[in-house]
SEZA-994526 format. One line per 10 residues: their letters; for each residue x, y, z of C-alpha. Coordinates in Angstrom, 3 decimals. Layout:
<sites>
A) X:Y:Z  ...
</sites>
This chain:
<sites>
MTAFSTRTSA) 180.597:183.694:233.081  180.728:186.412:229.945  176.797:186.561:228.589  177.240:186.376:224.983  174.883:188.050:222.901  175.992:186.782:219.102  175.275:185.028:215.837  175.620:181.670:217.497  173.544:182.637:220.934  170.741:182.995:218.561
TFLPPVMEAR) 169.723:179.363:218.399  170.293:176.587:220.753  172.254:173.943:222.113  173.091:170.581:219.715  170.393:168.277:220.500  172.093:165.208:219.942  175.028:166.429:221.934  172.438:167.390:224.685  170.484:164.027:224.516  174.106:162.518:225.250
RWIAGVDFPP) 174.360:164.505:228.305  171.327:162.423:229.657  173.043:159.069:229.905  176.000:160.972:231.800  176.498:158.494:235.055  173.402:156.011:234.215  174.329:152.721:234.905  173.277:150.273:232.132  174.031:146.627:232.953  175.578:144.098:230.345
DRPLINVSQA) 172.168:142.500:230.217  169.935:145.535:229.484  172.236:147.668:227.173  171.554:151.497:226.195  169.484:151.474:223.266  170.216:154.542:221.535  167.828:155.695:218.591  168.989:159.170:219.204  171.126:159.755:215.810  170.757:159.165:212.477
APVAPPPAPL) 174.003:157.847:211.247  175.614:154.773:210.392  177.817:153.413:213.143  179.668:150.456:210.849  182.676:151.648:208.786  182.472:151.509:204.895  182.447:148.372:203.509  186.114:146.741:203.403  186.496:146.946:199.519  185.535:150.827:199.706
VAAMKEALDQ) 187.909:151.224:203.158  190.852:149.478:200.966  189.918:151.880:197.875  190.631:154.757:199.855  193.706:153.508:201.389  194.882:153.112:198.132  194.090:156.740:197.382  196.350:157.936:199.951  199.037:156.744:198.241  198.164:159.573:196.067
TETHLYGPVL) 199.938:162.667:196.429  196.536:164.694:195.250  194.568:163.579:197.745  196.790:165.480:200.315  196.703:168.401:198.605  193.635:171.249:198.361  191.387:170.298:195.537  188.694:171.991:192.928  186.742:174.415:195.364  183.601:172.681:193.360
GLPALRARIA) 184.919:169.187:194.057  186.753:166.321:191.654  185.386:166.960:188.511  185.356:162.845:188.044  182.627:163.210:190.945  180.548:165.824:190.125  180.751:164.062:186.306  179.108:160.689:187.731  176.786:162.465:189.708  175.426:163.754:186.474
ADWSAAYGGT) 175.375:161.133:184.449  173.822:158.897:187.720  171.704:160.980:188.096  170.212:161.570:184.972  169.601:157.762:184.496  167.710:157.707:188.103  165.905:160.826:187.304  164.917:160.441:183.762  166.619:163.719:183.063  169.162:166.177:181.803
LRAAQVAITA) 172.203:167.026:184.023  176.111:168.505:183.390  178.511:167.920:185.831  178.776:171.919:185.809  175.509:171.685:187.732  176.957:169.527:190.340  178.864:171.104:193.250  180.751:168.409:196.605  180.357:170.080:199.948  181.699:168.583:203.066
GCNQAFCATM) 178.656:166.758:203.795  175.201:167.947:203.074  174.503:170.433:206.322  177.226:171.931:204.516  175.337:171.929:201.164  172.640:173.503:203.321  174.944:175.794:204.753  176.265:177.245:201.546  172.951:177.523:199.707  171.380:179.574:202.161
MALTREGDEV) 174.191:181.574:202.076  174.062:181.962:198.482  170.444:182.738:198.427  169.507:184.894:201.111  170.646:187.823:203.790  169.997:189.113:206.883  166.309:189.493:207.590  164.966:187.011:205.219  162.413:184.490:205.187  162.641:180.590:204.474
LIPTPWYFNH) 159.925:178.639:205.146  160.524:174.888:206.789  157.687:172.427:207.463  157.407:171.126:210.989  158.480:169.011:212.235  161.515:170.612:211.006  165.211:169.032:210.629  167.207:171.158:213.625  170.573:172.078:212.189  168.267:173.292:209.271
KMWLDMSGVR) 166.756:175.451:211.678  169.989:176.647:213.843  172.037:177.747:210.408  168.629:180.286:209.748  169.436:181.149:213.388  172.515:181.845:213.113  172.182:183.584:209.632  169.643:186.139:210.910  167.095:184.514:208.540  163.558:183.423:210.095
AVPLPCESDF) 162.892:180.501:209.834  159.030:180.108:209.255  157.464:176.999:210.409  155.275:175.333:208.115  152.919:173.282:210.073  152.110:169.599:208.828  149.182:167.987:208.887  148.258:164.752:211.010  149.525:163.024:207.739  152.815:165.178:208.300
LPDPDRAAAL) 152.468:166.299:204.786  153.422:169.929:204.038  150.224:171.704:202.559  150.917:173.881:198.905  148.375:176.031:199.534  149.225:176.875:203.325  152.615:177.523:202.203  151.842:179.849:199.836  149.639:181.979:202.454  152.885:182.158:204.387
ITERTRAIVL) 155.090:183.540:201.736  155.866:187.137:202.028  158.180:189.885:200.228  161.133:188.281:202.171  161.185:184.986:201.327  163.965:183.764:199.324  163.224:179.528:199.842  161.110:176.697:200.792  162.755:173.619:202.143  161.755:170.060:202.004
VTPNNPTGRE) 163.365:166.983:203.118  162.205:163.593:201.447  162.405:160.987:202.751  161.763:163.178:206.049  163.758:163.607:208.975  162.598:163.496:211.591  159.108:161.783:210.249  160.671:159.125:207.911  157.279:160.771:205.827  157.770:160.008:201.890
YPPELIAAFR) 157.042:163.041:200.100  154.837:162.012:196.478  156.391:163.006:193.110  153.191:164.921:193.034  153.271:166.977:196.021  157.287:167.962:195.411  156.105:169.403:191.496  153.094:171.250:193.481  156.019:172.903:195.776  158.114:173.087:192.316
DLCRTRGLRL) 155.653:174.680:190.688  154.758:177.249:193.879  157.895:178.019:193.899  158.769:178.961:190.256  155.372:181.126:190.401  156.302:183.326:192.977  160.200:183.540:192.165  161.103:181.399:195.159  163.789:178.258:195.499  163.221:175.016:195.988
VLDETYRDFH) 165.757:173.088:198.083  164.949:169.720:198.139  167.518:167.817:200.775  167.190:164.334:199.639  169.740:163.145:201.890  167.601:159.675:202.562  166.819:158.907:198.795  168.992:155.665:198.720  166.176:154.328:201.198  163.061:155.274:199.728
ASTEAPHALF) 160.328:152.796:199.584  159.837:152.997:196.043  162.379:151.780:192.890  160.742:154.561:191.102  162.466:158.223:191.295  161.325:160.362:193.933  159.783:162.713:191.683  160.426:163.825:187.845  161.253:167.832:188.704  164.980:166.685:186.812
QDPDWDDTLV) 162.628:166.085:183.616  161.692:169.714:182.910  163.949:171.145:180.879  164.127:174.448:182.833  164.762:172.453:186.575  167.494:174.597:187.824  165.811:177.919:187.503  164.069:176.792:191.042  165.528:173.266:191.830  168.308:172.984:194.247
QLYSFSKAYR) 168.967:169.186:195.188  171.002:168.538:198.398  172.555:164.586:198.910  174.864:163.158:201.361  177.133:160.297:200.687  177.327:159.167:204.556  174.404:156.754:204.808  174.897:155.289:201.675  178.495:154.555:202.121  178.965:154.596:205.577
LTGHRTGAIV) 181.130:158.224:205.296  179.701:160.049:207.667  183.326:160.888:209.478  184.709:161.747:205.696  182.260:164.582:205.100  181.011:164.391:201.654  178.231:165.770:200.373  176.587:167.532:197.002  174.507:170.618:195.749  172.962:170.304:192.010
TSEALLAEIE) 171.530:173.713:190.775  172.538:175.936:188.484  175.798:176.930:187.489  175.016:180.908:188.423  173.846:179.375:191.762  176.894:177.488:192.180  179.209:181.026:191.383  177.827:181.814:194.252  178.172:179.013:196.443  182.210:178.840:195.228
KFQDTVAICA) 182.408:181.833:197.328  181.137:180.287:200.648  183.196:177.306:200.241  186.235:178.922:199.494  186.059:180.760:202.386  185.069:178.022:204.882  186.341:175.123:203.454  187.998:175.464:200.152  187.132:172.148:199.020  185.543:168.924:200.771
PQLGQHGALW) 187.783:166.613:202.261  189.457:164.816:199.339  189.577:161.132:200.614  185.491:161.381:201.337  185.231:162.167:197.744  187.769:159.253:196.320  185.614:156.948:198.544  182.681:158.308:197.229  183.238:158.003:193.689  184.176:154.365:194.093
GMENLSQWLA) 181.368:153.132:195.759  179.437:155.222:192.757  181.359:153.168:190.167  181.548:149.506:192.378  179.056:149.068:194.643  175.515:149.322:193.316  174.860:146.130:194.539  176.144:146.056:197.921  173.999:149.413:197.981  170.569:147.747:197.004
GERAEILSRR) 171.542:145.235:199.888  171.930:148.567:202.212  168.519:149.375:201.288  166.888:146.086:201.501  168.141:146.071:204.959  166.696:149.230:205.888  163.190:148.365:204.471  162.958:145.246:206.515  163.805:147.376:209.545  160.966:149.624:208.300
AAMEAGKERL) 159.002:147.333:208.167  159.546:146.004:211.708  158.591:149.247:213.159  155.752:149.252:211.206  154.702:145.645:212.247  154.499:146.913:216.150  152.258:149.704:215.307  149.194:147.698:217.291  152.029:147.060:220.161  152.929:150.585:220.800
ADAGWTLHSV) 149.344:151.828:220.531  148.444:149.592:223.361  150.382:151.108:225.422  149.633:154.546:224.718  151.586:154.926:221.569  150.983:156.222:218.407  153.357:155.404:215.588  152.488:157.694:212.764  154.819:157.996:210.160  157.887:155.230:209.106
GAYFAYLSHS) 160.175:155.497:206.594  163.930:155.523:205.429  165.964:155.835:208.865  163.131:157.262:211.256  159.520:156.353:212.999  157.937:159.142:214.073  155.642:158.798:217.585  153.590:160.382:220.065  152.694:159.834:223.383  149.973:159.740:225.808
TGKSSADLAP) 151.268:160.319:229.211  150.641:164.043:229.692  154.074:164.723:230.442  156.317:166.712:228.154  158.646:164.831:225.739  161.480:166.981:226.755  161.074:165.746:230.271  159.832:161.783:229.159  163.051:161.580:227.091  165.722:161.905:229.784
ELVRTHGILM) 163.768:159.999:232.107  162.976:156.934:229.583  166.782:156.418:229.505  167.138:155.714:233.435  163.768:153.987:233.498  163.963:151.867:230.170  167.410:152.079:228.727  165.891:153.901:225.930  167.743:156.993:224.307  165.171:158.739:221.515
LPGTMFMPAD) 164.814:162.566:220.968  161.851:164.493:222.184  159.795:166.087:219.238  160.219:169.665:221.253  163.733:169.163:219.536  161.979:169.483:216.475  159.455:172.216:216.578  159.026:175.446:217.264  158.747:176.261:221.420  155.382:177.462:220.880
DPAGQAQMRV) 154.217:174.463:219.034  152.542:172.614:221.738  152.361:169.727:219.229  155.989:168.596:219.919  155.182:167.858:223.530  153.515:164.666:222.734  156.228:163.374:219.886  159.419:161.864:219.734  161.393:160.441:217.145  163.144:157.340:216.755
AFANLDSAGI) 165.996:156.775:214.976  165.955:152.795:214.266  168.637:152.132:211.293  170.843:151.418:213.217  168.749:148.587:215.403  168.543:144.987:213.645  165.284:143.065:213.608  166.134:142.316:217.325  167.078:145.465:218.231  163.915:146.698:216.737
ASFLDRLTAN) 162.150:143.698:219.024  163.772:144.778:222.051  163.268:148.641:221.504  159.431:147.821:221.558  159.379:145.186:224.366  160.957:148.088:226.425  158.966:150.633:225.262  155.759:148.875:225.136  156.715:147.830:229.288  154.988:149.233:232.563
</sites>
């Protein structure tokens, strides 16, 4: 077999795909089916009215053609208007770009901000796809270890900044921990980045499922917000459009001009059908989305209610929010070994903390991520039953 020494060989295998291999050959009887909490993606289709609207879009010739590289003007304008209202700030359509999912939004942003040999600070536990892209780009992902509350510390970040640092990445609500970062913490990181001439890349993929009805932060209220902030967003979770790959970047026109080069080269434009679906959803599904948020919050509460029960069985529930709960165990085994074992012994598929941490960080050995959003209350009860069983 040929040994590869390339950009792709600089990083690890896709964690979700690796985890799926653990279920190969394992028998899950009908009365004890697999509980899959490994991936944070809706498993249901979009609501029927949205599907109908997308079918109508298929009858439009433009849906099948290349569109503007930075996205449909109507969708960009709608995002600017809705974000201005939600965050109490002022955004213009020219400060919005549409991408083929939020992962591509991150890749495009990093391509425009960095060159090989640069550094980007990422709190740990980190979202593994962010780490993978930086690896493949020749950019050093500098771990910013979080304390037991899983909140990153701006002072600790400041000590890690070097002349090669180009950005700090925050994900809130966080993947993998679910932790929601307080507005004042996000503002402190903005201030740090502005003072040091860096970009704050704020991934708000799970914003629609935040526990608070207030704006998650006030960064857009700053009239000069776009000199520092790059916000990333996904429509996949809000409207169940995962397969249609629709995300967004909100930042300065100057940075979007650089991002446009990447977009034109990689995808030319985000898929048109997904963009039409996202726009229709924004125009018509606010009440439906509020119901989705309420359901996710009820599932979050069901996870939180199991905290003492988990503790009695040797598990610590550190944080829970949006789609995720983050646990640690006291088995003494590495989570990398325990995770595939739980598939066989308990019929549970979840990801080990080692997939979200640097290889030399021992904290990941005892941690697990639970993507509980696809379990209803009964499913969460079954999950807790199995995980706490001897």
